N, C-alpha and C positions, 0 to 999 in steps of 0.2 A: 456149584457156588452156594448151593443150598446149604451145604454141608460145614463149609466154609465158616459162613454167617450166623450158624447154631453152634459152631462150636471155637468161634473166635477167643474168648478164656482160655481153653486147654490150650490151644495151636500159639497165644500170646506167651503164658507160660515157657511152655518149651522152646520159641525163640528165644525167652532170657536165658535157659539152661544153655541152648547151645551156643550164646554169645559167651557165654562162663564158661564153659569149656574149651572155646577156643583161645582163650586168654584174654580177650580185649578186655583195657580196661573198666572196670565195672561202673563207674559214672555214666561214660559213652555208653557203654552197651545199654545200661537198663533207659538213656534219656533216647538213643537211638531207637533202640525198642518201642518205647512206649510212643512216641514220635509216628513211628511208621505204620504199627495198627491204629492208631490214630484216624491218619487219613484215610484207611482202608474201610475202618469201623465209619466215616463219614458215606463213603462211600457207598457202603451196606446201608444206609439209613440207622446204622445203631445206635448212632451219637448225634448230635447237631452238631452246625461248626462251632457255634458260641460256645460250645462246652468246655472246648479250648481254651476259653478266655479264661477260664478257672486257674490255671495254669501263674498267671500273675497274682494272684491271690496266696496260691501256695508258696511262691519262691519269695514273696513279701512276707509270708508266715513263718519262714526258718530263717531268713537274715533278724527277725525282729524278736524269735524266740530267745528271752533272758536266760532261760536254763542253759541252754549251749553256750552260753558265755562261760560255764564252769569247765569245761574241756580245756579250753588254751590255760587257762588259769592254773590247774591241775596239773598241765602239761608242762608247763614252766615251772611247776612247781618242784618235779619230780626230775627233769634235768637238770635242775640244780642240784637237788640233793645227792641225784648219782654222782656227782664230781665232790661235790664238798667235803670228808673227808669222815660222816659219821658213819659208814656202812663198815668201815676198817675198824672203826674204834669198838662196833657192836660186836663182829665176827670174834675180835681179836677179843673180847672178854668174857664174852661167852661161849668162844672155843677153848678158853681157858679151865672155865668153871666144871665142861663137862670132860676136859682132857683126859682126866682118866679111866671112862667108861669106853668101852667099844660103841664105834657108831658115834662118838662124842661130838665131832667136827659136823657130820651130815645133821645132828641134831641141831648145832647151833646154827647150821645154815638155815636149816626149819624156821627155824625163831625168828634168825634175823631176816628170812624172807619176809616172814609175816607181818615184824616191825615194817619192813620197809613198804610192804604191801599195805599199810594204812598208813603209810606219812606220802606217799609217793604218786597211788592210785595209776601206776603206768607199768606195765609189763615189761615193757622194752628196757627201763629204768633197771628196775629189779635184777633181769637176767643180766644185762651187764653187767650190772657194780659186782654184783654175788658172783660172775663167772670171773671176772677179774682179779676180784681178791682172794676166791676162796679154791678155785684151782687147782692153782701152784702149790700151793701146800696141802690140798688132799693129797693130789699123785704124788710128793714127796715123802711123805707119811707113812704109804703104803697104801693106800687106799683104791681100788679096782678102777677101770679107765669107766666102764660103763655105769657104774653106780654112783660116783661122781658128775656124771653128766648129766644123767637122768635125775640125782637129788637137786645140781643147780638151775638145773631148768624146771621142773616141779615147785622149788621154791619162788622162782620168779612169776610162776602162774597163781599162785596162789594169791596173787594181787588184782587179778581180776573178779575177785570174788569175792575179797575183803574192803571193808567202805575204806575210801573214796575212790573207788572202782569208777574208771571213764563209762567201763561197760554199762554199771548196774543207772547212770545217770542217763546215758544214752535209752535205756531200755524202760526206766520211768518216763522219758520224753514216748516213746513208742506206744506204752501203753496207760498211757494218759491218769498215770498214779504220783506219789508225792515221789522225790527223791529221797525223802527224810524215811519213810516207812519201807523204802528197796533197802534202804541204809542197815535200819533194823531187823530186817525180815533175814536180813546174809549173816549176822551173827554167829547164829546157831550152826548153818553147814559152815561157817570159816571155821568154825572151833573146831565140827569133824571131821572137819578135812586136814587140819594142822594132826587132829590124832591119829586120824587114816597113817598120815606120812611118818608118824612116828612109831606105829607099831611095826610098820612093814621096815624100817629100819633095827625095830630090836628083834623083827622075826629073821634079817639078815646077818644080825652081828651073832644069832645061835646058831643057823644052818651055815652060815658063809663067814665065820670069823676072821679068817683071811683077809676077805674085801672089805671089811673095815676096824682097822686095829685101833688101839689106844694112842696117846700121845703119847711119844717117848716123855722118858723122865726129866731131860734136859729140854725138853719143848716147852715142859711147864714151869713159866718165869715164873710167875704168879701167883703169892699163895698167901690165905689168912686176909687180914683186911685190907690189902692192897690189893688183892685181887676184886675184892667187893666196891672199893672206891674205884677202879678202873670200870665195875658194872655200872655203876648208879653214874659215871661221867658220861654214861655213854646211850642208858636211858633213859635219864632223867629229862635230858634235850630233845628224846625222842617221844616222850610220853607229855610232856610239854605243848609241841606240835600236834599230836593227835588231838591232844584234847580242843587247841586251838580251832583247829579243822574240825572233827566229828566231835567234840562236844556242845560247841556253839549251833552245829544243825541240829544233834536230838532235842539240845533246851529250849531249841526256838529261838533262839538269839539271834542267827543270821542264816539266810537261803545259802544254796550250796556254792552259786558265784559269790557270796559277800565272803563268805567261807575257804575260798579256794583264793581270791585275793589275798583274805590274811596268813592264809598257809605260805603264799606267795614271799609275803614279805618276812615270817617267820623261818624260811629257805634261806633266805638274803641276809638275816641274820644269823645263823648257823652257820653259814658257809664264813663269812665276817669271824665269829668265834671261832672255826678253827682253820685262822687265816687261809684260805683258799680262795675269799672272794676278789675277783679280778672279774677286768673289764672281758676279757675273752671267756672266761666262764658264763658272762650275762651274757655274751653274745650269742655262743655255741647255743643255749638254751632255747633264748627265742627264735633263732632259725630252727629250732626241732620244734619249736609249737607252732611255729608257721606253717611247716611242711604237712604237719597229723593235721591241725587246723583246716587249713585248704583241702586237704584230701578227704575231711570228714564231710564238709559245707559242700564238694564238689560230688559226692557222692549220696548226700544226703537230698542235691537238687534232682541226680537222675533218677532216685527211688521215688520221689514224690512225684517226676512226668508220668514214670512207667504206674502205679498205683492209680492215678486219677485215671489215664486211660483203661486202664486195666478193670477198676470200681465203672466205668462207663459202656464198657461192652458186657456185663454180668460177672465179673471176675469174684465178686465178693460171695456173691450167693453161691455160685459154683463151691467157692471154697468152701466154704460152709455148709453148704450140702452133702460134701466130699468128704469131709472131718467130722461131722456130726453124726453120719450115720455109719460109721465104723462100729462091727459090734466091741463089745467091753463096755459102751457108756466113756464115763470120764476117763475109767483106768487104760479103757483100748486106746484114747487120744492122745494120752499120755506117753503111753508106750509109743505108739506111731511115731509122735512127734520129736520125740528125744532119738530114735533111732534115725528119723529122717533129716534130724540138725545133726548127729554125728556122722554120718555119711555125707552132705555138703560141707561140714567142716574141713574133708578132703581137699575142697576146691574155693572156699568161700573163708574172706578172714571176719571175725564177729563184727566187725562193725556193717559190712556189706549185710551176716546174718539175721542183724539187728534192722537194718533198713529196710531192707527188703519182704523176709519173710516175718517177721512179727506181726507187722499191720496186716498181715495176710490171716495169722492164727492167732492172733487176740480175740476178735470178734468170735470166731467158736469154740475159744475157751472160754469167754463171758457167757456164752450161750449154754453151753453145759453146765455152768453154775462153779464153774471152779475161781477160785482168790487169784485175781492177777499179778498181787504181790507176788502168793507162793508159786506163781507157775513162772513172771518175769526172773525171780532168785535159780527157781529150776533149770528154765532153760540159760541163765548166766553158768550155772555149776556145767551144765554140759558143752558150752562152747569154751569153756575153760581146755577143753583137749583140741582144740585148733590152733591152740599153741604146740603140741605134744607131740603130733601124730603126721607124719611125710603124706603128702610132698611138700606140702607147704604150712608146714610148723614153725612159725617166726621163733619160739623158743629157742626151738634147733636150728635153724639158721644166726641167730645171735652167738650161741655156742663156736658153731662153725666156725665163726668171723674171729672171733676172739681165740680161740681155744689152738695148739703148736699143730704146725705140720703130719708131725708123726702120728698124732691121734684120727686115726681111720672114721669117716662120717660113718660109717657103718655099727661104728661102734656108739657113736651119738644116739643114732635112730633106736638100736634095740637099748642102749641104755633107758629110754623114756620108757618102755611099752612097759614094765611094771605102775610104773607112777601114771599112766595111763588109764590101764586098769583097777585103781584105787581112784583115781578122778570118775570112772562111769560105774563102781561101788555107791558113793557120796550122791549120785542121781537116782541110782535104786533106793539107797536110803531116804532122799527127801520125795520121791514119791509113793513110798506104804507109809511115810510119817511126816506130813505133813504140819503137825505142832513145831517140828524143828525150825519152822520156818515163823508162822502164825503165832506162836508162844510168845516171841518178842516183841509183836507190834499192838500197838493200844489197845486194851479191850473195848469193845462197841458196847453201848448200853444195851441191853435185853430187853427193857421195859418196853411194851405195847403202847404207846399214845395213846389209840382210841380205845383202850381198856383203863384209863387213869381216872377215878374221879373224884373230883375235891369238892368236900361237906363243909359247911360252912357252919358251926355251932349256931343253934337258936340264942337270942340274949333277952331276957326280961328287961324290957325300957322302964321309971317308971313313967309315969303319965304327964304328958309336957302340961306347964301351968304358964298362959301365957301371961294373966293378970287381967285386969281391968285395964280398959285403952283409956287415955288420957284427955281429961275433957276441957 
């Protein structure tokens, strides 16, 4: 019994992992584990019964968190844009622009995926939209199945790193940092990720040219000014919506929740512009938003129950000591954490990782002097891989759902492998080049207030003459 009492924190952590491996829903697994070990902790005298009364304040804190309002707004915006016709225009025009280049459609898919990511903020919307629009044309014009599946899945997962990513909102909340700073810090990594994807397409076009042929001449229907007018027709509304959402956040004119609300209005306006705005579209978008928001709130409630009891039995100190004592200091900590998250991502989705693991890792990172914005963006880049590798890669599931039955599931999985490697390369770059994140943040003042001296010059004043008093 004394062994159990002295090792309550690691036992609780192991119980949580066991529940996850069994496959029981994460929200209920976390809450059940937390309450079970909470009662055991009371019996062993590790926590007092009234300590669990803090659950009331924890749950109220979740419901009253204004930052989490951004999640349903961005989700609804993405659900509307997924079906409004904007992606088709963008892909058609950019595909025509790169049509004469080997791998031109792959470049188009990557760029359109990045633009959609900067508008929708949700991976599901981007992957499904890009798959429905680009899969058939790419296969028709001779692109290999594996490359097609991989580039579509990868272009959708860019959304997770590009503002206004939902993951960045959640990470900012869990790390106690500004969403605007998280968005600014992710600009550099987003550019690097897009560049890595384009470099890989270029390598494929050189080494395996038959996998990424150029568009045949008869498929290039637009030329000259007609092509550029087509491109502008798709780009201008997109850039306008990006500024409406991100521009207002970066300039401080709106909070993420307010920017998300304006983004929903902009998405509805774009759907009306493309003639696709219907009651059915709005209903489907709201139903998707309701399901995802409810899932997030339930996972967050379960995570708060678990974390409260975990801290009560000394879990915070156990995790902090375990991680800060790793060899290698900051570098050793970052390497261990990223390998751990990469492995855990095989079994947990990004919301579960953000709500369960980040509150445990953040204190240790802060104690080691790691910038939490850099740490959050780094973790976000790593969590990208959870969408791309089996057995629970959601991007691969989305593709399986819309791909023809003639395409084997193994081809979808193998197609994702090189793109997962590119995402891992990005993580390595961010570890060894933190400036790629911190460069985009507001530069803090380097002046030490304790050393500031204010010297007031002495001025010689003329003598005061009050004159003679009145008699």
